[in-house]
VOBA-1610 file (N, C-alpha, C; in pm, whole numbers, padded with zeros to 5 digits, always signed):
BEGIN
Met-00739-03331+02107Met-00749-03207+01998Met-00831-03165+02033Gly-00761-02965+02053Gly-00859-02863+02081Gly-00951-02882+01986Arg-01077-02814+01974Arg-01137-02772+01871Arg-01153-02649+01799Tyr-01027-02573+01829Tyr-00943-02450+01756Tyr-00818-02510+01742Ser-00789-02627+01739Ser-00614-02632+01682Ser-00594-02647+01559Arg-00647-02709+01483Arg-00613-02695+01320Arg-00635-02565+01295Leu-00748-02482+01320Leu-00764-02348+01295Leu-00650-02233+01331Arg-00599-02246+01484Arg-00454-02216+01466Arg-00340-02235+01386Ala-00303-02355+01370Ala-00251-02360+01250Ala-00198-02357+01161Ile-00368-02303+01102Ile-00372-02322+00952Ile-00310-02171+00944Arg-00434-02116+01017Arg-00360-01934+01046Arg-00196-01926+01035Gly-00103-01993+01064Gly+00065-02011+01062Gly+00123-02054+00973Met-00032-02085+00863Met+00043-02184+00697Met+00031-02062+00582Asp+00108-02126+00485Asp+00126-02016+00352Asp+00037-02102+00305Pro-00066-02046+00218Pro-00165-02069+00154Pro-00092-02126+00005Gln+00007-01987-00006Gln+00021-02004-00151Gln+00119-02144-00159Arg+00160-02241-00060Arg+00262-02323-00057Arg+00180-02449-00002Asp+00083-02431+00050Asp+00023-02520+00168Asp-00125-02496+00143Tyr-00183-02474+00038Tyr-00355-02478-00003Tyr-00378-02594-00016Glu-00353-02647-00088Glu-00358-02813-00103Glu-00403-02941+00087His-00301-02901+00102His-00288-02918+00256His-00437-02844+00357Ile-00428-02722+00316Ile-00557-02636+00396Ile-00681-02686+00346His-00674-02750+00236His-00821-02758+00181His-00861-02879+00237Lys-00771-02962+00245Lys-00800-03100+00255Lys-00816-03122+00428Leu-00819-03007+00493Leu-00825-02967+00609Leu-00976-02934+00666Val-01013-02838+00570Val-01145-02776+00609Val-01247-02895+00521Ser-01219-02938+00462Ser-01318-03053+00353Ser-01328-03217+00420Gln-01245-03255+00518Gln-01222-03356+00517Gln-01157-03371+00656Tyr-01151-03227+00749Tyr-01195-03269+00887Tyr-01247-03151+00973Glu-01230-03042+00923Glu-01332-02944+01002Glu-01495-02848+00969Phe-01503-02896+00833Phe-01606-02919+00802Phe-01645-02972+00660Pro-01635-03094+00694Pro-01668-03234+00607Pro-01818-03248+00522Trp-01907-03231+00585Trp-02031-03208+00650Trp-02087-03102+00566Asp-02064-02967+00620Asp-02129-02846+00555Asp-01978-02812+00409Tyr-01934-02855+00382Tyr-01833-02850+00306Tyr-01921-02947+00178Thr-01939-03087+00148Thr-02045-03084+00114Thr-02136-03036+00059Gln-02245-02978+00121Gln-02397-02959+00136Gln-02306-02815+00043Gly-02227-02719+00051Gly-02215-02579-00048Gly-02136-02637-00150Ile-02110-02847-00156Ile-02061-02834-00331Ile-02194-02905-00362Gly-02312-02921-00325Gly-02429-02982-00353Gly-02522-02859-00337Val-02493-02772-00351Val-02582-02634-00355Val-02506-02576-00524Ala-02366-02596-00515Ala-02309-02539-00652Ala-02392-02593-00753Phe-02370-02707-00716Phe-02442-02825-00855Phe-02550-02748-00892Ile-02638-02749-00783Ile-02815-02719-00783Ile-02806-02557-00892Arg-02710-02470-00886Arg-02742-02391-00891Arg-02688-02385-01070Asp-02587-02439-01153Asp-02606-02489-01277Asp-02666-02524-01286Tyr-02799-02567-01275Tyr-02908-02646-01353Tyr-03000-02519-01346Ala-02950-02368-01293Ala-03066-02257-01335Ala-03036-02145-01459Val-02900-02257-01518Val-02866-02163-01664Val-02957-02283-01763Pro-02991-02219-01866Pro-03093-02329-01912Pro-02935-02404-02044Arg-02853-02268-02067Arg-02785-02330-02176Arg-02701-02508-02056Ile-02703-02500-01967Ile-02606-02585-01923Ile-02693-02709-01846Ser-02861-02667-01830Ser-02931-02746-01762Ser-02934-02836-01936Arg-02966-02816-02025Arg-03005-02864-02160Arg-02927-02969-02185Leu-02813-02887-02159Leu-02653-03044-02181Leu-02704-03168-02111Leu-02694-03109-02008Leu-02696-03192-01832Leu-02874-03293-01888Asp-02961-03265-01932Asp-03062-03290-01955Asp-03022-03382-02130Ala-03026-03332-02165Ala-02984-03496-02231Ala-02903-03565-02265Thr-02820-03576-02201Thr-02737-03686-02143Thr-02784-03778-02048Gly-02933-03749-02013Gly-03035-03835-01957Gly-02947-03931-01823Glu-02869-03910-01828Glu-02739-03901-01684Glu-02830-03892-01547Phe-02894-03760-01547Phe-02963-03776-01353Phe-03125-03808-01393Glu-03184-03858-01491Glu-03326-03899-01462Glu-03259-04085-01466His-03186-04145-01542His-03173-04237-01499His-03073-04327-01482Ala-02988-04221-01407Ala-02802-04263-01335Ala-02801-04171-01252Gly-02895-04091-01151Gly-02888-03993-01094Gly-02763-04017-00988Gln-02796-04140-00890Gln-02716-04112-00771Gln-02588-04225-00831Lys-02504-04201-00940Lys-02411-04229-00982Lys-02334-04145-01069Arg-02405-04100-01151Arg-02374-03944-01166Arg-02372-03879-01096Tyr-02415-03832-00928Tyr-02372-03754-00837Tyr-02247-03808-00783Asp-02207-03913-00753Asp-02051-03990-00702Asp-01985-04039-00760Asp-02026-03994-00894Asp-01904-04020-00969Asp-01827-03868-00963Thr-01942-03755-00968Thr-01873-03644-01004Thr-01781-03642-00847Ile-01802-03618-00740Ile-01742-03616-00630Ile-01677-03683-00603Leu-01626-03847-00641Leu-01515-03937-00669Leu-01452-03858-00763Phe-01483-03757-00852Phe-01380-03736-00932Phe-01252-03596-00867Ala-01361-03570-00799Ala-01293-03451-00757Ala-01214-03476-00604His-01261-03602-00553His-01158-03627-00473His-01058-03771-00517Glu-01052-03845-00603Glu-00910-03848-00668Glu-00832-03801-00722Met-00849-03629-00773Met-00751-03528-00764Met-00685-03451-00686Val-00717-03416-00569Val-00668-03401-00434Val-00664-03482-00322Gln-00673-03652-00379Gln-00641-03702-00247Gln-00501-03653-00231Asp-00445-03746-00314Asp-00280-03743-00308Asp-00203-03607-00397Gly-00263-03577-00405Gly-00230-03406-00433Gly-00268-03397-00666Phe-00239-03275-00655Phe-00315-03283-00777Phe-00186-03242-00879Asp-00075-03309-00819Asp+00050-03307-00917Asp+00063-03429-00876Ser+00023-03563-00816Ser+00084-03670-00890Ser-00029-03751-00936Glu+00033-03856-00948Glu+00024-03955-01087Glu-00170-04005-01037Arg-00234-03986-00962Arg-00292-04038-00969Arg-00405-03928-00921Gly-00370-03796-00932Gly-00445-03651-00957Gly-00506-03650-01065Arg-00358-03610-01186Arg-00343-03577-01254Arg-00402-03747-01385Ala-00401-03862-01330Ala-00439-03916-01382Ala-00655-03910-01378Ala-00691-03864-01301Ala-00793-03805-01282Ala-00860-03741-01348Ala-00735-03606-01379Ala-00807-03502-01452Ala-00794-03557-01573Arg-00730-03617-01646Arg-00758-03694-01770Arg-00847-03764-01778His-00892-03840-01718His-01009-03919-01707His-01134-03809-01760Leu-01145-03706-01645Leu-01299-03586-01687Leu-01263-03539-01766Asn-01191-03477-01790Asn-01090-03433-01931Asn-01205-03530-02034Arg-01192-03653-02055Arg-01216-03714-02116Arg-01385-03725-02144Val-01446-03712-02067Val-01596-03725-02032Val-01674-03553-02127His-01585-03472-02068His-01612-03339-02167His-01553-03358-02253Asp-01428-03393-02293Asp-01461-03381-02477Asp-01541-03360-02529Arg-01643-03509-02508Arg-01746-03528-02592Arg-01838-03398-02573Tyr-01821-03325-02592Tyr-01919-03186-02495Tyr-01876-03042-02594Asn-01938-02963-02623Asn-01959-02826-02666Asn-01943-02706-02599Ile-01866-02741-02508Ile-01915-02703-02370Ile-01805-02557-02393Arg-01899-02447-02370Arg-01811-02286-02340Arg-01717-02303-02222Asn-01590-02204-02292Asn-01465-02187-02150Asn-01584-02033-02043Glu-01687-02028-02093Glu-01742-01894-01992Glu-01838-02015-01928Asp-01826-02117-01902Asp-01988-02200-01906Asp-01910-02323-01740Phe-01747-02387-01893Phe-01674-02450-01776Phe-01654-02331-01657Leu-01548-02186-01663Leu-01534-02095-01540Leu-01634-02077-01477Tyr-01811-02052-01472Tyr-01933-02040-01377Tyr-01894-02179-01300Val-01927-02301-01364Val-01953-02446-01286Val-01827-02398-01212Leu-01662-02368-01221Leu-01609-02352-01097Leu-01578-02257-00992Ala-01642-02166-01037Ala-01643-02052-00947Ala-01762-02103-00847Thr-01853-02183-00899Thr-01992-02251-00793Thr-01933-02289-00711Thr-01830-02393-00712Thr-01743-02502-00640Thr-01670-02407-00557Val-01616-02315-00587Val-01536-02227-00492Val-01651-02122-00390Val-01686-02103-00451Val-01819-01988-00443Val-01886-02043-00290Gly-01992-02171-00340Gly-02061-02258-00271Gly-02033-02284-00149Pro-01911-02378-00128Pro-01876-02371+00028Pro-01833-02284+00099Lys-01805-02184+00084Lys-01730-02061+00195Lys-01882-02017+00179Arg-02002-01997+00104Arg-02074-01898+00153Arg-02192-02042+00217Trp-02179-02145+00198Trp-02241-02218+00286Trp-02193-02247+00439Ile-02039-02261+00459Ile-01937-02262+00566Ile-02016-02117+00648Asp-02016-02004+00594Asp-01986-01877+00671Asp-02146-01881+00750Arg-02219-01886+00653Arg-02373-01909+00705Arg-02395-02043+00756Phe-02358-02141+00794Phe-02429-02270+00812Phe-02286-02271+00879Gly-02217-02294+00899Gly-02060-02361+00961Gly-02103-02341+01104Trp-02001-02397+01189Trp-01945-02369+01352Trp-01876-02269+01333Arg-01837-02244+01289Arg-01740-02131+01204Arg-01732-02052+01115Arg-01650-01989+01077Arg-01673-01911+00945Arg-01504-01951+00899Leu-01483-01935+00807Leu-01368-01941+00761Leu-01246-01844+00754Cys-01164-01841+00779Cys-01018-01833+00771Cys-01013-01735+00682Ala-00909-01648+00660Ala-00876-01623+00551Ala-00783-01697+00473Gln-00720-01798+00516Gln-00621-01869+00456Gln-00706-01988+00450Glu-00770-01986+00481Glu-00860-02053+00431Glu-00981-02032+00277Val-01031-01920+00285Val-01116-01869+00140Val-00967-01890+00085Glu-00815-01824+00096Glu-00740-01830-00013Glu-00704-01956-00031Ser-00673-02074-00004Ser-00665-02154-00018Ser-00805-02177-00147Leu-00924-02211-00145Leu-01005-02274-00185Leu-01013-02194-00403Ala-00992-02069-00375Ala-00955-01970-00460Ala-00811-02060-00566Leu-00727-02109-00475Leu-00586-02186-00510Leu-00629-02287-00581Val-00689-02356-00553Val-00783-02506-00553Val-00868-02478-00702Gly-00964-02430-00679Gly-01019-02348-00783Gly-00875-02320-00905His-00833-02222-00860His-00726-02196-01044His-00642-02345-01065Lys-00616-02423-00991Lys-00556-02524-00967Lys-00633-02648-01127Leu-00733-02665-01022Leu-00793-02741-01149Leu-00854-02649-01295Ala-00854-02535-01237Ala-00836-02478-01399Ala-00787-02512-01480Gln-00608-02521-01459Gln-00470-02538-01511Gln-00515-02707-01542Leu-00558-02750-01478Leu-00593-02944-01538Leu-00718-02958-01596Met-00779-02894-01594Met-00886-02877-01695Met-00834-02815-01799Asn-00777-02758-01837Asn-00770-02623-01933Asn-00899-02537-01970Ile-00954-02494-01817Ile-01007-02364-01859Ile-00933-02200-01836Glu-00980-02149-01918Glu-00886-02014-01983Glu-00920-01935-01883Gly-00864-01838-01813Gly-00878-01726-01784Gly-00956-01713-01653Ala-00876-01782-01552Ala-00956-01890-01389Ala-00833-01783-01328Pro-00937-01739-01195Pro-00882-01597-01130Pro-00823-01694-00994Ser-00752-01603-00961Ser-00637-01704-00841Ser-00652-01648-00686Met-00771-01539-00661Met-00847-01478-00573Met-01037-01457-00549Tyr-01049-01502-00464Tyr-01159-01568-00396Tyr-01236-01425-00470Ala-01199-01338-00418Ala-01311-01246-00415Ala-01334-01223-00615Glu-01239-01233-00710Glu-01278-01290-00837Glu-01371-01399-00861Tyr-01348-01476-00804Tyr-01457-01558-00885Tyr-01578-01545-00766Glu-01604-01464-00624Glu-01731-01448-00604Glu-01819-01310-00747Arg-01744-01228-00762Arg-01784-01167-00858Arg-01809-01205-01039Leu-01748-01342-01078Leu-01749-01396-01212Leu-01893-01430-01124Leu-01941-01526-01071Leu-02015-01585-01006Leu-02134-01515-01051Asp-02120-01385-00929Asp-02245-01357-00963Asp-02294-01259-01119Ala-02175-01206-01171Ala-02212-01108-01288Ala-02275-01217-01352Tyr-02227-01360-01370Tyr-02240-01459-01467Tyr-02415-01537-01460Glu-02426-01497-01306Glu-02617-01554-01264Glu-02690-01444-01310Arg-02692-01330-01337Arg-02705-01203-01336Arg-02808-01262-01540Ala-02645-01264-01555Ala-02708-01247-01673Ala-02778-01382-01789His-02721-01509-01705His-02766-01635-01735His-02870-01709-01675Phe-02938-01662-01576Phe-03027-01728-01490Phe-03169-01664-01524Ala-03196-01758-01611Ala-03382-01832-01643Ala-03431-01940-01655Tyr-03589-01904-01654Tyr-03619-02096-01665Tyr-03630-02131-01792Asp-03628-02249-01792Asp-03635-02385-01910Asp-03696-02471-01815Ala-03792-02510-01922Ala-03823-02655-01839Ala-03707-02764-01798Ala-03618-02709-01914Ala-03486-02856-01864Ala-03445-02820-01742Asn-03398-02734-01734Asn-03377-02646-01552Asn-03454-02792-01477His-03602-02738-01514His-03671-02778-01405His-03663-02947-01388Arg-03616-03046-01522Arg-03592-03128-01521Arg-03514-03227-01500Val-03380-03162-01464Val-03279-03198-01379Val-03226-03168-01250Ala-03336-03053-01212Ala-03310-02987-01078Ala-03426-03085-00970Arg-03530-03163-01035Arg-03578-03251-00973Arg-03596-03383-00943Ala-03470-03355-01060Ala-03446-03558-01057Ala-03340-03579-00971Thr-03245-03449-00911Thr-03188-03460-00799Thr-03257-03459-00724Phe-03306-03320-00653Phe-03397-03371-00563Phe-03454-03530-00524Arg-03428-03557-00626Arg-03515-03709-00605Arg-03418-03842-00522Thr-03311-03805-00604Thr-03199-03887-00529Thr-03160-03841-00441Ser-03154-03774-00411Ser-03117-03685-00275Ser-03234-03746-00188Ala-03352-03711-00197Ala-03414-03796-00098Ala-03457-03912-00124Ala-03440-04007-00184Ala-03382-04156-00204Ala-03318-04165-00085Trp-03217-04109+00003Trp-03102-04146+00042Trp-03224-04191+00210Tyr-03351-04119+00223Tyr-03437-04135+00368Tyr-03508-04223+00338Pro-03600-04246+00428Pro-03688-04336+00432Pro-03804-04294+00326Arg-03938-04320+00330Arg-04021-04274+00184Arg-04093-04151+00273Trp-04109-04204+00402Trp-04202-04062+00473Trp-04114-03990+00466Leu-04000-03907+00496Leu-03975-03808+00533Leu-03860-03789+00385Arg-03882-03851+00222Arg-03909-03768+00144Arg-03958-03623+00099Pro-04075-03636+00107Pro-04112-03449+00095Pro-04043-03341+00170Leu-04072-03415+00271Leu-04000-03282+00384Leu-03866-03276+00341Val-03792-03362+00349Val-03625-03325+00270Val-03610-03272+00190Thr-03676-03284+00056Thr-03693-03163-00061Thr-03773-03069-00033Arg-03841-03007+00077Arg-03888-02911+00076Arg-03785-02850+00163Phe-03750-02937+00282Phe-03598-02823+00355Phe-03483-02789+00271Thr-03461-02851+00138Thr-03354-02831+00095Thr-03421-02693+00026Leu-03519-02692-00063Leu-03582-02548-00103Leu-03627-02469-00010Ala-03585-02452+00122Ala-03623-02366+00194Ala-03515-02264+00200Leu-03387-02371+00140Leu-03244-02304+00179Leu-03164-02267+00084Leu-03267-02201-00063Leu-03223-02196-00140Leu-03256-02044-00226Asp-03238-01925-00289Asp-03264-01836-00316Asp-03391-01805-00405Glu-03434-01680-00404Glu-03537-01693-00483Glu-03506-01704-00646Pro-03414-01597-00681Pro-03365-01647-00838Pro-03298-01803-00824Leu-03226-01825-00798Leu-03219-01955-00834Leu-03383-02071-00834Leu-03443-02048-00731Leu-03552-02088-00734Leu-03660-02107-00830Arg-03750-01941-00853Arg-03707-01882-01026Arg-03692-01946-01137Ala-03581-01972-01127Ala-03461-02076-01279Ala-03530-02185-01290Leu-03531-02230-01135Leu-03577-02374-01183Leu-03672-02442-01185Gly-03790-02354-01102Gly-03937-02358-01174Gly-03994-02360-01022Tyr-03934-02336-00969Tyr-03958-02395-00791Tyr-04026-02254-00700Ala-04151-02245-00669Ala-04193-02138-00572Ala-04095-02141-00453Pro-04097-01993-00413Pro-04063-01978-00269Pro-04128-02076-00184Gln-04048-02102-00080Gln-04135-02186+00083Gln-04195-02073+00123Pro-04236-02098+00232Pro-04359-01990+00307Pro-04197-01985+00411Arg-04254-01861+00451Arg-04138-01758+00561Arg-04136-01863+00656Ala-04224-01960+00753Ala-04170-01984+00834Ala-04070-02123+00808Val-04143-02177+00707Val-04036-02325+00678Val-03886-02244+00671Arg-03902-02156+00588Arg-03741-02135+00550Arg-03641-02086+00724Arg-03695-02023+00781Arg-03693-01968+00897Arg-03663-02096+00965Leu-03711-02191+00989Leu-03721-02330+01037Leu-03641-02357+01015Ala-03568-02412+00900Ala-03460-02444+00776Ala-03351-02448+00819Gly-03330-02227+00853Gly-03201-02226+00896Gly-03207-02194+01009Trp-03280-02202+01127Trp-03240-02216+01329Trp-03216-02363+01325Ala-03259-02487+01203Ala-03197-02635+01208Ala-03093-02656+01227Leu-03024-02581+01127Leu-02847-02562+01102Leu-02831-02512+01147Arg-02821-02373+01216Arg-02777-02318+01307Arg-02785-02355+01440Val-02882-02402+01463Val-02855-02563+01610Val-02775-02619+01559Arg-02777-02738+01500Arg-02686-02828+01416Arg-02530-02760+01443Ala-02513-02616+01407Ala-02344-02559+01417Ala-02291-02517+01547His-02401-02473+01664His-02379-02465+01787His-02351-02633+01842Val-02406-02701+01795Val-02377-02852+01899Val-02188-02898+01841Val-02187-02913+01718Val-02100-02928+01606Val-01957-02802+01664Arg-01982-02699+01719Arg-01835-02649+01799Arg-01847-02685+01962Leu-01948-02763+02026Leu-01903-02764+02132Leu-01840-02958+02123Leu-01854-02966+02014Leu-01802-03119+01995Leu-01666-03103+01990Pro-01584-03228+02021Pro-01406-03245+02018Pro-01408-03255+01834Ala-01240-03169+01816Ala-01192-03201+01641Ala-01164-03352+01651Arg-01249-03352+01535Arg-01196-03462+01392Arg-01077-03573+01482Pro-01027-03649+01479Pro-00861-03694+01500Pro-00849-03710+01395Asp-00708-03703+01346Asp-00605-03699+01247Asp-00633-03825+01170His-00663-03959+01224His-00677-04069+01160His-00764-04121+01105Arg-00947-03993+01154Arg-01045-04029+01087Arg-01119-03957+01014Pro-01014-03822+00884Pro-01076-03793+00732Pro-01157-03803+00674Arg-01294-03740+00655Arg-01446-03782+00614Arg-01400-03839+00463Leu-01436-03927+00422Leu-01425-03944+00307Leu-01554-04005+00250Pro-01553-04009+00064Pro-01619-04033+00016Pro-01687-04172+00061Glu-01889-04127+00084Glu-01890-04307+00066Glu-02022-04346-00007Pro-01949-04359-00162Pro-02027-04351-00272Pro-02098-04498-00260Arg-02289-04450-00218Arg-02363-04540-00254Arg-02362-04716-00401Ser-02344-04602-00495Ser-02275-04697-00624Ser-02249-04750-00607Tyr-02111-04767-00537Tyr-01999-04879-00546Tyr-01962-04913-00389Pro-02060-05006-00356Pro-02089-05118-00225Pro-01920-05161-00230Phe-01872-05186-00291Phe-01775-05307-00296Phe-01648-05217-00348Gly-01642-05109-00388Gly-01520-05021-00388Gly-01507-04941-00608Tyr-01443-04876-00630Tyr-01459-04866-00736Tyr-01284-04835-00790Thr-01272-04816-00912Thr-01150-04737-01001Thr-01161-04694-01062Leu-01043-04584-01101Leu-01085-04532-01161Leu-01179-04532-01277Asp-01178-04622-01404Asp-01240-04713-01510Asp-01394-04670-01476Asp-01424-04675-01386Asp-01595-04729-01293Asp-01641-04546-01375Leu-01573-04500-01304Leu-01615-04327-01319Leu-01637-04287-01444Gly-01723-04220-01495Gly-01820-04160-01642Gly-01918-04241-01647Pro-01968-04237-01772Pro-02024-04278-01839Pro-01988-04421-01935Ala-02059-04495-01936Ala-02023-04629-02028Ala-01954-04601-02138Trp-01972-04496-02190Trp-01909-04438-02364Trp-01773-04377-02365Thr-01704-04387-02189Thr-01588-04278-02194Thr-01498-04403-02279His-01525-04466-02258His-01347-04514-02277His-01379-04540-02405Thr-01428-04536-02507Thr-01431-04546-02633Thr-01366-04382-02700Arg-01397-04264-02590Arg-01216-04205-02623Arg-01164-04199-02622Pro-01031-04134-02643Pro-00915-04117-02680Pro-00788-03991-02558Leu-00770-04042-02486Leu-00717-03959-02344Leu-00608-03886-02417Arg-00612-03733-02418Arg-00527-03635-02419Arg-00465-03583-02326Pro-00354-03519-02362Pro-00229-03515-02205Pro-00340-03392-02216Leu-00288-03341-02023Leu-00308-03250-01946Leu-00259-03119-02069Ala-00292-02953-02047Ala-00230-02883-02064Ala-00104-02860-02120Asp-00035-02919-01979Asp+00153-02890-01901Asp+00195-03036-01983Glu+00125-03099-02041Glu+00160-03239-02082Glu+00198-03216-02270Glu+00137-03147-02295Glu+00113-03160-02425Glu+00254-03036-02522Gln+00322-03094-02612Gln+00448-03085-02729Gln+00458-02963-02750Pro+00500-02872-02799Pro+00501-02743-02855Pro+00511-02833-02968Thr+00440-02765-03100Thr+00446-02754-03201Thr+00543-02685-03253Pro+00664-02786-03390Pro+00742-02744-03416Pro+00764-02647-03502
//
C-alpha cells in the first residue's frame, strides 16, 4: 500500500456517513502515535482549569493510581469506538463511563471543554508534528465523533463543526485558565506517570521534553516556567525529523491497526475493570436515547 493511498481513499468518503471509519483510519493507521500524543496534551490542558483540577485532585486517582487512570481513559474511548458507537460494546462503555461521572457534580460547560480538547488537541498536534496535515474529511470526522460522544454522554450543546470546537476551547481557556496548587499536583503526578515508562536516568529529560512542547498560558496555569528557547527548538526539531522519517515509511498494513497496550492490564481486561473500585456500587442509567418519555 502506498503512503498516500489511504488519504486518497478518505478524500472520496462522506464524513457525514463515514466519520467513524475515517476516525479509525486516523487514530489507528495514519497517525496512531500522533493522535495519542494529541489526546495526551488534551488531558494536560484540562488540569489548567482549577475547577476541574480540584475535582481530579480530590479523587486521589492521579497520585495513587496514575497509570491505571491513564489506561482506563484510553480504554473507555477505545471500547466506545472500536465496534461503532451504536454497537452494544460501544453503548455499554458509554453507560459505564457515565456511571463514573455521575458521582460528581460536573458542569455541562466543563464537560464541553474537556470534549473540545479531545477534538482540537489531536488536530493541532498532527498539523504541527504529523507526517502530513489532516485533510478536510478527517477534520470533519473528528468533530462528528465529538458530537456523537456528547450524545452518548448526555452533554448538551456540543457542536458538530470543527471550527466551533476551536472557538469553544479558546474562549473557555481565556476565561478559566488560572494557577491553582491542585493544577500543579495533578500535572506533576501525570508527568511522573508518563516518565516512568522510560529508564530512570532518562525521566527528567522526558519531562523537560514534554514541558517544552506546551504553550506559555498552559505552563503558567500549571505552575511551570517555560523551558529555555533552545530546548523548545530542539524538541520541535526532533518531532519534525520524526515526521519526515515516518513520511518515508510504508503505510501501516490493514491487518495491523495500532491498538491500546495498557500497562495496568498485562493479561487483558474487561469493561468492569475500568474505573475506580466504587463504580460498581452505583446504578447504571440508560443513555439519553434509551430513556422512556415521562407520561
